[in-house]
C-alpha positions as CSV (number, residue, x, y, z in Angstrom):
1,M,0.0,0.0,0.0
2,A,1.2,3.5,-0.8
3,G,0.1,7.1,-1.0
4,I,0.2,9.7,-3.8
5,L,0.6,13.1,-2.3
6,V,0.9,16.1,-4.6
7,R,1.5,19.7,-3.7
8,D,2.0,22.5,-6.3
9,D,2.7,19.9,-9.0
10,R,5.3,18.2,-6.8
11,L,5.1,14.6,-5.8
12,L,6.1,13.2,-2.4
13,L,8.8,10.6,-2.7
14,V,10.8,8.6,-0.2
15,R,14.4,7.3,-0.5
16,Q,14.5,3.7,0.7
17,Q,17.3,1.3,1.3
18,F,16.5,-2.3,0.4
19,R,19.1,-5.1,0.4
20,G,21.9,-2.6,0.1
21,R,20.2,-0.7,-2.8
22,G,18.8,2.8,-2.6
23,F,15.9,4.0,-4.6
24,W,13.1,6.6,-4.7
25,S,9.5,5.4,-4.4
26,L,6.1,6.4,-3.0
27,P,5.7,6.4,0.7
28,G,4.1,3.2,2.0
29,R,4.9,-0.4,2.8
30,T,2.9,-3.2,4.5
31,V,-0.4,-3.7,6.2
32,E,-0.1,-5.2,9.6
33,D,-2.3,-8.0,10.9
34,G,-5.8,-6.7,11.8
35,E,-5.1,-3.3,10.2
36,S,-7.3,-1.7,7.5
37,L,-5.7,-0.4,4.3
38,L,-6.4,3.2,5.3
39,A,-5.1,2.8,8.8
40,A,-1.9,1.3,7.3
41,L,-1.6,4.2,4.9
42,S,-1.9,6.7,7.7
43,R,0.6,4.8,9.9
44,E,3.2,4.3,7.2
45,L,3.0,8.0,6.0
46,V,3.5,9.2,9.6
47,E,6.4,6.7,10.2
48,Q,8.2,7.4,6.9
49,T,7.6,11.1,6.4
50,G,6.1,12.7,9.5
51,L,3.0,13.6,7.6
52,R,-0.5,12.6,8.7
53,P,-2.6,12.1,5.5
54,G,-5.9,13.8,4.9
55,P,-8.8,12.0,3.2
56,V,-8.2,9.5,0.4
57,V,-9.9,10.8,-2.7
58,R,-9.5,7.8,-4.9
59,L,-7.7,4.5,-5.6
60,A,-5.0,5.2,-8.2
61,H,-4.3,1.5,-9.0
62,V,-4.0,-2.0,-7.6
63,T,-0.9,-4.1,-8.4
64,E,-0.8,-7.9,-7.9
65,L,2.6,-9.7,-7.8
66,C,2.7,-13.5,-7.9
67,T,5.9,-15.4,-7.1
68,P,6.5,-19.0,-6.3
69,S,6.6,-18.2,-2.5
70,F,4.1,-15.4,-2.1
71,L,1.2,-13.3,-3.5
72,S,1.3,-9.6,-2.8
73,T,-1.4,-7.0,-3.6
74,A,-0.5,-3.3,-3.4
75,H,-3.2,-0.6,-3.3
76,V,-2.0,2.9,-4.2
77,F,-4.3,5.8,-3.0
78,V,-4.4,9.5,-3.9
79,V,-4.5,11.6,-0.7
80,A,-5.9,15.1,-0.4
81,G,-3.9,17.1,2.1
82,W,-1.9,16.3,5.2
83,S,-0.6,17.8,8.4
84,A,2.8,17.6,10.0
85,V,3.3,15.4,13.0
86,D,5.0,16.9,16.0
87,G,8.2,15.2,17.1
88,F,8.9,13.2,13.9
89,A,12.1,11.2,14.5
90,G,12.4,9.3,11.2
91,D,11.4,5.9,10.0
92,P,11.5,3.4,12.9
93,A,12.3,0.6,10.5
94,G,15.3,2.5,9.2
95,E,14.5,1.8,5.6
96,V,13.4,5.3,4.6
97,V,16.4,7.6,4.7
98,A,14.8,10.8,3.1
99,S,11.6,12.2,1.9
100,E,10.8,15.2,-0.3
101,F,8.4,16.8,-2.6
102,V,9.9,16.9,-6.1
103,P,8.7,18.3,-9.4
104,L,6.6,15.8,-11.4
105,S,9.3,15.6,-14.1
106,T,11.9,14.7,-11.5
107,A,9.5,12.2,-9.9
108,R,9.1,10.5,-13.3
109,E,12.9,10.3,-13.7
110,R,13.4,8.9,-10.2
111,I,10.6,6.4,-10.6
112,A,11.9,5.3,-13.9
113,T,15.0,4.0,-12.1
114,L,13.1,1.7,-9.7
115,P,14.5,-1.8,-10.1
116,F,11.0,-3.4,-9.6
117,P,8.7,-3.4,-12.6
118,A,5.6,-4.0,-10.4
119,M,6.3,-0.8,-8.6
120,R,7.7,1.3,-11.5
121,E,5.3,0.6,-14.4
122,P,1.9,1.3,-12.8
123,L,3.2,4.5,-11.2
124,L,4.7,5.8,-14.4
125,G,1.4,5.0,-16.1
126,Y,-0.6,6.9,-13.5
127,L,1.7,9.9,-13.8
128,S,1.3,9.8,-17.6
129,G,-2.5,9.8,-17.4
130,D,-3.0,6.1,-18.2
131,T,-6.4,4.8,-17.2
132,D,-5.3,1.3,-16.2
133,R,-6.3,0.6,-12.6
134,F,-5.2,-3.1,-12.3
135,Y,-1.8,-4.5,-12.9
136,S,-0.7,-8.2,-12.5
137,Y,2.9,-9.4,-12.5
138,V,4.5,-12.8,-12.3
139,A,8.1,-13.3,-11.0
140,D,9.6,-16.8,-11.3
141,G,12.8,-15.6,-9.6
142,S,14.1,-12.1,-8.9
143,L,11.5,-9.4,-8.3
144,T,13.5,-7.2,-10.7
145,E,12.6,-9.7,-13.5
146,A,8.8,-9.6,-12.9
147,R,6.8,-9.5,-16.1
148,R,3.3,-8.0,-16.6
149,T,0.5,-10.4,-17.4
150,V,-2.8,-9.5,-19.0
151,P,-5.7,-10.3,-16.7
152,G,-8.6,-12.3,-17.9
């Protein structure tokens, strides 16, 4: 699950470290047991950026990723507004090392370098105005080699 927050034509991105690699992506991560999607979105945004999200205005897209060992479904929401959280001390998981609002052109450039197609392609499509709302990927091995399948 992740959130799209835009301010003055600038998109909020976070710099994450994953298995020794750094990359920019949307803020968000996982839903904990017993947690709703929107509660997880709020918790992750606060933990990663120090921003408490306002209302969700729409679902941008859903991405499904199937591997031999797990099935993951990511929901990406568009959020209207936010407020700063007092006393923000950084991501407790230590995976997010920076967050910033960047111009949409810079956001597209950074997202284009994401090593994971299931994260990169749907977001670039959304930022380009594509109307696809469901993406399905299969990875037989490395997540960087996931390939999109056509549902149905």
